C-alpha positions, 0 to 999 in steps of 0.5 A: 043320584045313581040308580039302585040295582038289585043283583043275585049273588051266590052264597059266600063265606065271610069272615070278620072280627069284632073288636072295640078300640081305636080305629088306628088299631086296624093296622094291627088287626087286619094282618091278624085276620088275613093270617087267620084266613090264609092259614086255612086255605081260603081265598081272599077277594075284594069288592065286585065292581058292577 
């Protein structure tokens, strides 16, 4: 088992979407979410590696 580390992060704005349905619908929903974010000038970033 890996050791667990606690790190401090600066606050971040997070966007999400709630939808009930089949997991295969994610291919339709994610592009809509990205379009929403990009149209508002937000920066999209991925997971931070430790």
